[in-house]
N, C-alpha and C positions, 0 to 999 in steps of 0.2 A: 310677495305679501307673507307676512307672518302668520303662521297657523294659530288657531285658537285651541285652548286646552279646557277639558273638563276633568274633574277629579271626583272619584268615587271612594269614600272612605268606608271600610268595612267594620262590622261588629266584631266584639271579642272581649268585652269588659275592659278590665285593666290593661290587657294586652294592647288595646287601642291607644295607649299613651304614646306608642311608637309613632302615631300620626303626627306629633309634634315635630318629629324630624323632617317629615314630608313637607309640612307647612314652612319650616324654616328654610328647606332647600328651594322651594318655590320662590320664596321671598329673595333668596340670595341669587336666584336666576333672573329675577325681575319678571316673573310670570304671575299674571293675575287671571285666574280662571274665568271663563265666561259662564260657567255652570258647575254646580256641585251637587253631589248626591251622597246620602249617608244612611246607614243603618246602626241602631243602637249607639254605642260610644262613637262611631263614626258620624252619626247624625249630629251629635253634640259637638265634636270637633269641627265638622263641616259648618255648623252654625256659627262658631266663633270665627272662622275664617270668612264666611259669607257676610258677617257683621262688620268686617273691616279690621279684625285684630290681627296683629302680625304673629309670625311664628314665636319670636322672643317674647311677646306679650302673653301668648297663651302658655308658653313654657314657664314663664315667671309666675303666672297666676296659679298654674297647676302645682308648682313646687311650694308656693307660699301656703297652700292648703294641705296637699297630700304629704308634704315633707314634715308636717307636725302633727303628732297624735293629739295633741291638746286641741289645735284648730279643727281637726277632723271631728273630735268628740263635741266641741262646742256647735259646730254646724249640724251634726246629727241630733243634738239636743234641740236646736232651733227648729228642726223639721218634725218634731213630736206633734201628735194631735193636740189642737187647742183646747178641746173639750172631751169629755167622756162620750158624749153623743157622736162626736166626729170619729172618736177611735172605734166605736161600734158600728159606724156606718157600713152597711153591706155584711154585717155579721163578724164573728171573730175570726180572724184568719192568722193562725199561729205562723210565725216566720215571714209573713208577707209585709214588706214596708211600703209606704205610700210614695211612689216614685215622683209623683208630682210635687209633694212638699219637699222632698230631698233635693230635687233639681232647683226649686225656688230658693233653697238655702245654699246651694253650691254654684249655680251658674253665675258667671260674671255679668256685671250691670251692662256691658257693652252689647249684650244680645237682647235685641228688641223684643216687643210683645208679638209682632206679626210678621209674617214673611214678607209682606209688602215694604217693610222698613229695612229689610236687608240690602246690602249693597251689591251683592251677587246672588243671582237666582238659586234657590236651594230646593232639592226634592228629598223628602224625608220618608223612608220606607218603615212600615209597621205591618203587623200580620192581623187581618180581621179573623178572629177566632171562630166565631159561629158562621161568618160567610165563607170560611175555607178558602180565603184568597189573600192576595198582597193588597195592602192599602198604601197609597202614595199621597202624601201631602205636599202641596207646593203653594198654598195660599191661606189666608186667614189666620187664626191664632196659631202662634208658633210653639209656645211651651208645652201645650198639651200633646202636640205632635211628637216633640222630642221625648217626652215622657213615655208615650206610647211606644215609640221606636225602642226605647231602652228598658221596657218592662219585662225583664228576665223572668220566666215563669218560675214559680215556687220561691222566688226572691222578692219580687215586687208585685204589688196588686196590678191587675190589668187597668187599663185607662178606657173610660167610656167617653166617645166623642161621635157626634152625628148619629147617635143610636147604635153604634157599634162597639163591641168589647174588643179591645185591641191590646196585643202583646208584642214582644220583642220582634223587630223587623228581620233579625237574622234568621228566624224560623223559615221564612219564605225566600228571602233575598239577602244572604250574608254580605255580599259585595255588589252593591247595585250599579255596576258599570253600564248595564244594558239601559238604565233610565236616561242615559246621556248620549245615546248613539246619534241623535240628531241634533244635539246641541253644540257640538265642537268637532274640530278637525282631529285633534289627538286626545284620546281618553286614557287617563292614568287610574289604575285600580290598586288599592292598598288592601291586601288580605292579611288580617291579624287574627283569623280564627284559631290558627294553631292546630295541634293534635295531641292526643294523650302522650305524655312523656314519663318514662320511668327514671328520668334523671334524679329526681328527688323522692319518689315514692313508688316502690315496687309492689306494695300491697295497698292498692287503692282503697279508700273508704267508700261507703255508699254515695256520699256527696261527690267524691272524686269520679265514681263511675257515671253518675248522673250528668255532670258537666262534660265528662270525656265522650260519653255517648252523643251528647249534643254537638260537640266539636266534630265528631265522625259524620254525623248527619249533614252538618253544614258543609263539610269538605265535599261530601257526595253531591250536594246541591251545586257547589261551585264547578266541580268537575264536569258535571252535566251542562252547565251554562257555557263552559269554556269549549265544549264540543260544538255548540250551535254558534256562537260568536265570541271574539276575543277582544279585549282592550288593546290598545297599541303598546301600553306599558303596564306590567304587573309586577308589583313589588311585595315580596313575603318576607317581613322581618322574622327573624329567629326569636319568637316568643313563646313556643310551646311550653317551656318549663314554668311559666307563670300561670297562676290560676285566674279566673275571672274576677275575683273580688281582691286581687293583690295590689290594690291602689297604694298602699303605703310603701310599696317597693319601687316607687317611681324612680329613684336615683339609680338603682341597680339596672331597672329595665331600660332606661334611657341610655345608660353607659354601654349596654350590651348590644343595642340596636343602632348605635351612631353610625355605623357604616352604610346604612341604607341612604344616607344623604348623598354621599358620592355615587352609590349605585343609581340613584335616581338622576343624578345629574348627567352621568353617561348615557343612561336610557333616553333621556330627553334629547340629547344631542343627536343620537342616532335616529330617533323618531322624527326629528325636524328635518334631517338629511334625507330621510326616506320620503318625507312629504314634499321636499323640494322648496321649502320656504325658509325664511330667515326668522330666527326667534326674537331678535331685537338687539339692543345695544350692549347689554351686559354679555360677557363671555362665559360659556359654560366651562367650568373647572372640574 
């Protein structure tokens, strides 16, 4: 009997564009996960896959927007507050963007309004700020859950849902593979958190230090989780040189992480052999 697969897509801002290769590789292997989990950008990519979008479709959609400064600018303009009252809602927050409006302007129409409309079950990780705990969403309204999961502190406003103030899911669970432990035979985890790199900046700015410290914190969380339990497959694309908001560097990032497709295919073959089951009709390459 063929083993079932679950995929956990990690958070990392623009570094999460590497998830596209993972989705394409799974398509090429003929693998349809039975469960998906995601944090931050991983929740967004996971939602696309859970909605039934193929890797090439997600790839082309991302390139059509992120590959064009004009298109990016047009969509950011579309996400501006509709009225002064809306802009002032909750007070003036310098440098904080409304992630819910931004996602509305950027998400593909294929992603439905609710979890129940998805073709593959999805779990979205966010952080309950005042509750001091992980918040996991798997039902009800989808877009606010994605927004909450991607609400990077100091960049995006927190999201209020069910009376809770929610921020980036990566704060508590950067790669939520543990949410899938009971859902599938083989768990694939993709870590795109990265780590501070001196490849391009040996004298980091205050912003670089803030994001770098966040990376170190999340890597500490991941290391601790791996001591307790491990996914069957862990893929870590080489994305450390990219910053959290480097979305316009999509072509370079995807070109430099293309090797993870073959890495994942080899890992799947080994995992299936270890499980003792057959993967299906398509041959792993």
